[in-house]
Structures are given as structure tokens and as C-alpha cells.
KETORKE-587921 format. One line per 8 residues: number of its first residue (from 1); for each residue x, y, z of C-alpha. Coordinates in steps of 0.02 Angstrom, whole numbers. Each point is the difference from the previous one (the first is absolute). Layout:
! residues N
NUM	X:Y:Z | ...
! end
This chain:
! residues 409
1	0:0:0 | 61:174:-42 | 39:97:159 | -83:152:-78 | -169:-89:6 | 4:-26:189 | -70:171:40 | -151:83:-79
9	23:150:-112 | -26:170:80 | -185:38:13 | 21:188:-5 | 117:132:-61 | 71:153:83 | -43:175:-54 | 111:82:-132
17	167:47:80 | 21:181:48 | 158:95:-47 | 78:63:161 | 176:74:-15 | 104:25:158 | 178:57:42 | 131:-137:2
25	150:-20:113 | 111:106:-113 | -131:137:-17 | -59:-50:-174 | -184:-14:-44 | -43:-185:-8 | -143:-66:-106 | -121:-115:90
33	-169:-80:-18 | -119:-40:142 | -113:-152:-24 | -158:7:106 | -138:-125:36 | -159:21:-102 | -144:78:97 | 74:-32:171
41	114:90:121 | 174:-81:7 | 23:-115:149 | 189:25:-1 | 140:73:-106 | 143:-83:-94 | 156:50:-95 | 71:-86:-155
49	181:9:-62 | 37:-48:-181 | 149:-96:-65 | 172:69:-49 | -14:124:-147 | -185:-46:-22 | -148:114:33 | -161:7:99
57	-97:-35:-161 | 74:-172:-32 | -147:-116:-31 | 44:-111:148 | 8:152:114 | -170:61:-58 | -77:-173:21 | 71:-20:176
65	-53:171:63 | -174:-11:-73 | -30:-166:85 | 59:72:165 | -125:140:-29 | -132:-135:-27 | 49:-68:172 | -38:170:77
73	171:85:-3 | 44:173:-63 | 161:-39:-94 | 133:124:-53 | 117:-50:-143 | 129:123:-62 | 151:22:-112 | 166:14:91
81	104:156:-32 | 56:13:-180 | -111:-144:-61 | -166:-5:-92 | -92:165:15 | 95:60:153 | 117:147:-5 | 184:-8:44
89	154:-82:-73 | 18:-188:24 | 189:23:2 | -17:96:164 | -89:-143:86 | 55:-159:88 | -79:-139:101 | -4:106:158
97	-89:143:-88 | -129:-125:-62 | -31:-57:178 | -16:183:48 | -125:27:-142 | -104:-140:75 | 3:84:170 | -49:166:-80
105	-145:-87:-88 | -56:-76:164 | 5:170:84 | -107:76:-138 | -122:-145:11 | -10:21:189 | -46:183:-19 | -132:-31:-132
113	-81:-168:37 | 87:-77:151 | 166:-84:34 | 30:-158:-103 | -27:-167:85 | 64:-99:-149 | 150:24:-116 | 31:-105:-155
121	156:-3:-108 | 41:-82:-166 | 179:-53:-38 | 121:133:66 | -154:89:65 | -23:-151:113 | 172:25:76 | -42:185:19
129	-161:-31:97 | 92:-120:117 | 126:137:39 | -132:137:12 | -104:-94:128 | 113:58:143 | -55:179:-34 | -185:-44:-15
137	-68:-56:170 | -180:-3:-65 | 39:-143:-120 | -66:-168:61 | 33:-103:-157 | 134:-5:-135 | -9:-95:-164 | 138:-29:-127
145	-15:-65:-178 | 155:-67:-87 | 111:98:120 | 189:-22:17 | 66:-45:173 | 143:122:-28 | -20:168:-93 | 174:-28:-73
153	-82:-131:-111 | -34:144:-120 | 188:9:-35 | -24:-151:-114 | -97:112:-120 | 144:123:-17 | 143:-124:6 | 58:38:-177
161	17:185:41 | 54:-13:182 | 184:27:-36 | -37:154:-105 | -118:69:131 | 129:-17:138 | 144:69:-103 | -90:149:-77
169	-131:31:134 | -150:-40:-109 | -55:-88:-159 | -155:-25:-106 | -76:-172:23 | -139:-76:-104 | -134:-73:114 | -160:-74:-74
177	45:82:-165 | 18:175:73 | 157:100:42 | 33:46:182 | 146:95:74 | 73:-99:145 | 128:80:115 | 131:-78:111
185	-91:66:153 | -152:-104:-53 | 106:-159:1 | 80:44:166 | -170:29:79 | -65:-168:-63 | 150:-90:75 | -23:87:167
193	-187:-35:11 | -57:-152:97 | -169:-82:20 | 48:-129:131 | -6:120:148 | -168:68:-58 | -73:-176:-10 | 60:-45:174
201	-90:153:73 | -146:10:-121 | -136:-7:134 | -132:-32:-133 | -80:-145:-91 | 95:-49:-157 | -61:-75:-164 | 133:-56:-124
209	-61:-36:-177 | 124:-67:-126 | 7:-104:-158 | 113:-154:7 | 48:32:-182 | 34:187:16 | 151:28:-114 | 34:176:66
217	-5:-26:189 | 25:-184:43 | -111:-94:121 | 145:-16:123 | -32:183:43 | -172:-45:66 | 76:-138:105 | 126:120:77
225	-134:129:38 | -113:-130:82 | 142:-73:103 | 52:171:65 | -177:55:45 | -94:-43:158 | -180:-58:10 | -133:39:-53
233	67:-32:-176 | -72:-86:-153 | 65:-56:-168 | -100:-15:-162 | 74:-78:-156 | -48:87:-162 | 39:-159:-97 | 38:39:-183
241	-10:190:12 | 141:107:-70 | 81:140:100 | -116:138:-60 | -158:-106:13 | -27:35:-185 | -138:-129:-15 | -157:86:58
249	-63:-160:81 | 157:-8:109 | -18:181:52 | -184:-25:43 | 36:-156:102 | 136:90:99 | -118:147:24 | -141:-108:67
257	113:-93:121 | 72:165:59 | -174:75:22 | -60:-146:107 | 160:-5:104 | 5:189:27 | -178:-1:66 | 63:-82:160
265	109:149:39 | -113:150:-17 | 6:137:128 | -74:-58:165 | -94:165:8 | -104:-45:-154 | -147:-118:-3 | 29:-171:-79
273	-180:-8:-59 | -69:18:-175 | 71:134:-113 | -134:125:41 | -6:165:92 | -135:121:53 | 43:127:-135 | -16:-131:-137
281	-162:-68:72 | -77:174:-8 | 59:30:-179 | -154:-15:-113 | 102:-11:-160 | 44:-159:-93 | 183:11:-50 | 50:-85:-164
289	173:3:-79 | 58:-97:-154 | 187:-25:-18 | 98:53:-154 | 74:-172:-32 | -162:-97:-23 | -181:-19:51 | 28:-30:185
297	-108:125:95 | 4:45:185 | -168:27:84 | -21:82:170 | -168:16:89 | -15:62:180 | 169:-75:46 | -32:-164:-89
305	120:-43:-140 | -15:-116:-148 | 56:-13:-179 | -81:-24:-171 | 88:-69:-153 | -26:-93:-162 | 47:-181:-44 | 169:-35:-78
313	-90:-51:-160 | -43:182:-33 | 163:76:60 | -32:13:187 | 92:-81:146 | -157:-79:78 | 34:70:174 | -183:26:35
321	-177:-13:-70 | -45:99:-155 | -110:155:18 | -146:-97:-74 | 25:-140:127 | -3:131:139 | -165:63:-73 | -76:-174:4
329	69:-28:176 | -79:164:54 | -169:-53:-69 | 13:-168:86 | 55:76:166 | -143:127:-9 | -126:-140:-27 | 73:-108:138
337	13:140:130 | -176:60:-43 | -69:-174:30 | 93:-8:166 | -67:170:55 | -177:-47:-49 | 9:-166:91 | 72:83:155
345	-140:129:-2 | -132:-137:-14 | 82:-109:131 | 30:-144:-120 | 133:-128:46 | 100:21:-159 | 172:-82:-8 | 118:1:-151
353	-38:92:-161 | 100:-54:-152 | -14:89:-167 | 91:-55:-157 | -2:113:-151 | 53:-54:-172 | 54:143:-113 | -103:0:-160
361	76:-69:-158 | 27:110:-151 | -156:-71:-80 | -103:37:154 | 69:176:6 | -59:31:-178 | -175:-67:37 | -24:81:171
369	-46:178:38 | 151:109:45 | 48:-10:183 | -88:-164:37 | 85:-155:66 | -57:-165:75 | 14:-70:174 | 44:-180:-35
377	-37:-74:170 | -68:58:168 | 11:-116:148 | -69:31:175 | 17:-111:152 | -129:15:138 | -99:-110:121 | -131:-106:-86
385	-149:108:48 | 13:141:-125 | -122:144:2 | -119:-3:-147 | 94:142:-86 | 153:-111:-26 | -88:-156:-63 | -1:52:-181
393	169:-65:-66 | 28:-183:-32 | 47:-102:154 | 161:-88:-50 | 46:-99:155 | -86:-30:167 | 41:-93:158 | -71:-5:176
401	73:168:49 | 27:115:-148 | -29:21:-185 | 95:81:-142 | -98:101:-128 | 58:69:-163 | -62:106:-141 | 40:146:-114
409	-22:183:42
! end
């Protein structure tokens, strides 16, 4: 069985991410996006750190943060100084400044939405969040994805230019097909950085996610991280995933596991109940948002969240019922609840009500009046002595205690 099938697909989507720039550790304006739950107040806040020379908009990063938003977190993902849409010169940065950027992001998040209780890092970002934890007492959980046990692991990516960098002070290195200026101070800082001490004094729950076939950061790094950390700690194998979680199914699986695990470590000050709040309950509007990359549509109603979609056969991802199926479900629910209300008012001992609706075929649609559909089956369970008003439909099955009736509405 494919590990990616073990968890259900997300049943809702976060709201569109808000652009929220903030000042980084070196004073540059950093570009960030804040993913929020749909139609519900965040139960906790989280911070995401992307991989070395990547950006906050990497598909895996977007998938992970949106799923955390589905789990009730407000999640901040940002571009480190000199990367992506952030200002500054990458050549002026090092591993320590990246850790400081994370702390700056956490401070901004604390001032706007509350101090983060969860930090997540991908690749070198994973090593960064482990080191940043010491400066973030609010954090109760840390998760790493494909993280190196030693920041100096990055030196492997600049090995061909290392001699030139150290002799001349800097050199241009091609990373992921793009040129980056790497200075000798960057290499020195990587060699001086250590994750071991941070792991020993983490004082937070730890989740290590890693692919056993990761060609960029080997699985032995996950073993070293797990061995150095104290409990509570967990390890999840990402099986055949590559380092960047390029396969969408791998990214979604990691996101769902992370969302479930992170739910255990929300702020103690926040309710662990359903994702609802008084403001959302009082909101009379129905919120609907269709995403740019398909038909998947978030729906929020009075704090309740669900999703509509289309089948894969017509280009959808089948993450939820179609709008027409919601319409039929609404008609069925209205009929069922109305029957229940009427029976309660009359004092009838009505038990289960089961309604099954078959969507009309194309031929039936052409022959029927617009807007009409057919209730295929109505079943009601109740004690044998029915009032006269309910004796009309055909009695399908009867025993000494109750009968089941059916008919069309």
C-alpha cells in the first residue's frame, strides 16, 4: 500500500495567503505570506523556513503551510534575506543571519497574531529552526523535513568553488541553475554552527521527516538528529520522495501528517474543540473561494468549513462533492430535517430517516422541467403503530417492533 493513501486528503483549504512584509535581521524588508484558516480564528501560530536558496513559494512549502492552516494555524512563510522577493544581498548573509531572520519573523508574528507555538523547517531551514528554538520560548513543537544534522553539510554544494572562495574571499556558485555569490565568511559560519547543542536543550516536541532515498541530504542525517534529541520525538519516513518533495502526492502526505501531529501541540490557552469561534458563528455570509490551480473551492459557513470540487474525469482533484451534489444533499437534508421537526411537534416516535437521491440522467434532464429532480428513495424507521398520516407509502419490511417504509417525494 502506498503510504500516501494512509491519510485522507485535506477536507478544506486555507484562505488565500496575505502578503505581509516585515524587517529582517539585517534591516532589509523581507517578503512573507500569512496563511490563515478559512472562516475560523487561528487556534495557534506557526513559522515555516524554506530550504537553502529556495523560496517561500516552492510548491512543497505552499502545500505544507496551507495544510497547517487547515489544521487551525496561522502560518507565516517568508523569503530569507536576499532570496525570492525579499530585499537585501544574499552575499551579505550566512547561516547565523538566517537564524536571526527566523527570530525576527517570530517577533513580528508575536506582535500581529501571537507568538508561534510551532516552527517547521525544510532542508537547511530545518537546521535553522532547530537553532532558533533557543530564542523562541513560546515554541512547543519543532518539525524538520529533509534537514541536515550539521549545517556544514551545505559545503558539499560549493565544494568545486571552495578553494577559490577561501583564496579570493568570494566566488559565484551555480545552485539549482542560478548564480549566487558565496563569501568565505559564509563558509566559516557554516563550519562554526552546530545543531547538536540545540537538540540536547530543545525543550520541545520534535518531528523528523526524511526520505530514505534523499540524494541531497542522506537519511543518516535524520538518524543523527533523532539520536541527539530527547523525547518526545517522532520520525516519519517519506519513502520514495525526493529532497524537494517535487511529487505533489508526497508533499500532500507530509503536509497531512504534519497537520495531525502539530494539532497535539497547540497553545494551551486555546480551545481544542472544533474550528469555530463566536465571530464566525455570528457571520451571516457564506464564504466561497475557488483556487487558481483547479476547481477546488473552499466553503465557510458560520465557522464550519468544507470543500467542493469536480471529479478527476473533468479536470478536478475530487477533494469534495460537486456543487450539484451539494444541492441534492441540501434538498435531502431539508426534507429529512423537516420530517424530524414535524414528528417532534406531533410527538411521534420517529427514529432514523434515510434519503437517497439519484441525480437525473441526461435523458431525464431533457424531458423534465428545469430545476426538477427525483428523490430515489425515502426510508423511515419508527415503532409499528404509525399515525394515519404516515401510512401512505408502501410498507417494505415489518417485524414485531418496527417497520421500514419507503416511497418517493
